[in-house]
C-alpha positions as a Python dict, from the first residue, in 0.01 Angstrom:
ca = {
    (1, 'D'): (0, 0, 0),
    (2, 'W'): (-110, 25, 356),
    (3, 'V'): (-235, -357, 375),
    (4, 'R'): (77, -490, 217),
    (5, 'A'): (302, -284, 434),
    (6, 'A'): (108, -442, 735),
    (7, 'G'): (219, -781, 594),
    (8, 'A'): (588, -678, 667),
    (9, 'F'): (548, -700, 1040),
    (10, 'D'): (585, -1042, 1208),
    (11, 'D'): (280, -1192, 1371),
    (12, 'G'): (268, -1108, 1733),
    (13, 'S'): (522, -820, 1696),
    (14, 'L'): (342, -503, 1752),
    (15, 'D'): (219, -359, 2086),
    (16, 'F'): (-30, -128, 1929),
    (17, 'A'): (-162, -15, 1586),
    (18, 'L'): (-337, 316, 1516),
    (19, 'V'): (-559, 302, 1207),
    (20, 'D'): (-660, 637, 1057),
    (21, 'S'): (-636, 565, 690),
    (22, 'S'): (-809, 384, 422),
    (23, 'P'): (-877, 100, 354),
    (24, 'R'): (-938, 82, 715),
    (25, 'G'): (-1139, -253, 715),
    (26, 'C'): (-860, -435, 514),
    (27, 'L'): (-601, -275, 714),
    (28, 'C'): (-746, -355, 1040),
    (29, 'A'): (-814, -722, 938),
    (30, 'A'): (-438, -748, 828),
    (31, 'L'): (-328, -605, 1165),
    (32, 'V'): (-502, -842, 1400),
    (33, 'P'): (-248, -1129, 1372),
    (34, 'K'): (41, -873, 1398),
    (35, 'L'): (-74, -765, 1745),
    (36, 'R'): (103, -933, 2046),
    (37, 'P'): (-125, -1081, 2302),
    (38, 'G'): (-230, -778, 2522),
    (39, 'G'): (-179, -538, 2217),
    (40, 'V'): (-422, -277, 2135),
    (41, 'L'): (-573, -171, 1794),
    (42, 'V'): (-696, 196, 1789),
    (43, 'L'): (-950, 262, 1516),
    (44, 'D'): (-1047, 634, 1452),
    (45, 'N'): (-1397, 707, 1326),
    (46, 'A'): (-1491, 353, 1410),
    (47, 'N'): (-1851, 443, 1400),
    (48, 'W'): (-1846, 491, 1021),
    (49, 'Y'): (-1761, 130, 990),
    (50, 'L'): (-1880, -64, 1295),
    (51, 'P'): (-2194, -25, 1501),
    (52, 'P'): (-2099, 159, 1831),
    (53, 'P'): (-2231, -7, 2142),
    (54, 'P'): (-2520, 159, 2321),
    (55, 'G'): (-2453, 425, 2561),
    (56, 'V'): (-2120, 537, 2428),
    (57, 'G'): (-2144, 930, 2446),
    (58, 'P'): (-2403, 1112, 2242),
    (59, 'P'): (-2492, 962, 1917),
    (60, 'A'): (-2218, 1057, 1658),
    (61, 'P'): (-2339, 1145, 1295),
    (62, 'G'): (-2265, 883, 1012),
    (63, 'S'): (-2279, 601, 1272),
    (64, 'V'): (-2374, 257, 1105),
    (65, 'A'): (-2619, 24, 1263),
    (66, 'V'): (-2440, -293, 1118),
    (67, 'A'): (-2059, -362, 1019),
    (68, 'L'): (-2000, -262, 659),
    (69, 'G'): (-2002, -573, 446),
    (70, 'S'): (-2266, -748, 673),
    (71, 'P'): (-2622, -813, 571),
    (72, 'G'): (-2825, -503, 568),
    (73, 'S'): (-2511, -273, 555),
    (74, 'R'): (-2504, 35, 344),
    (75, 'V'): (-2189, -102, 190),
    (76, 'P'): (-2259, -462, 127),
    (77, 'E'): (-1960, -559, -104),
    (78, 'N'): (-1699, -492, 171),
    (79, 'R'): (-1550, -828, 299),
    (80, 'C'): (-1291, -695, 540),
    (81, 'W'): (-1497, -566, 812),
    (82, 'P'): (-1685, -882, 849),
    (83, 'R'): (-1345, -1060, 873),
    (84, 'F'): (-1228, -804, 1126),
    (85, 'V'): (-1546, -852, 1341),
    (86, 'E'): (-1516, -1230, 1351),
    (87, 'A'): (-1120, -1210, 1431),
    (88, 'T'): (-1183, -980, 1711),
    (89, 'A'): (-1507, -1127, 1858),
    (90, 'G'): (-1346, -1222, 2192),
    (91, 'W'): (-1149, -871, 2228),
    (92, 'R'): (-1249, -624, 2505),
    (93, 'Q'): (-1345, -309, 2340),
    (94, 'E'): (-1352, 54, 2459),
    (95, 'W'): (-1514, 328, 2259),
    (96, 'T'): (-1506, 699, 2320),
    (97, 'S'): (-1707, 989, 2158),
    (98, 'D'): (-1693, 1348, 2145),
    (99, 'G'): (-2053, 1359, 1988),
    (100, 'V'): (-1898, 1402, 1639),
    (101, 'Q'): (-1640, 1139, 1609),
    (102, 'M'): (-1584, 797, 1783),
    (103, 'T'): (-1275, 588, 1847),
    (104, 'M'): (-1255, 226, 1924),
    (105, 'L'): (-980, 69, 2121),
    (106, 'A'): (-962, -322, 2082),
    (107, 'F'): (-754, -512, 2316),
    (108, 'R'): (-607, -848, 2220),
    (109, 'P'): (-658, -1102, 2486),
    (110, 'S'): (-347, -1198, 2691),
}
């Protein structure tokens, strides 16, 4: 339902999107075209789905080494995360950590 709801927004119409619900990968992938240039996607618990960059706070439990759905992933059948990674390859990312959870902010290029 969340992924279908994202489809109701026009492409380039959102300033930001906060994702803290399942199915996060498919929802994130669906929201990419909905963000305007300069828009921000905030992904809570990002380290459970995408590998965090080195040096971001203390290591968080449950962090993955590769994006879910990628070769070597612990969840190989998920197709949405690789689509999201590809679609946001040129986006600036900022990661935060409290040592337990990690949040990623992805900034769509202007």
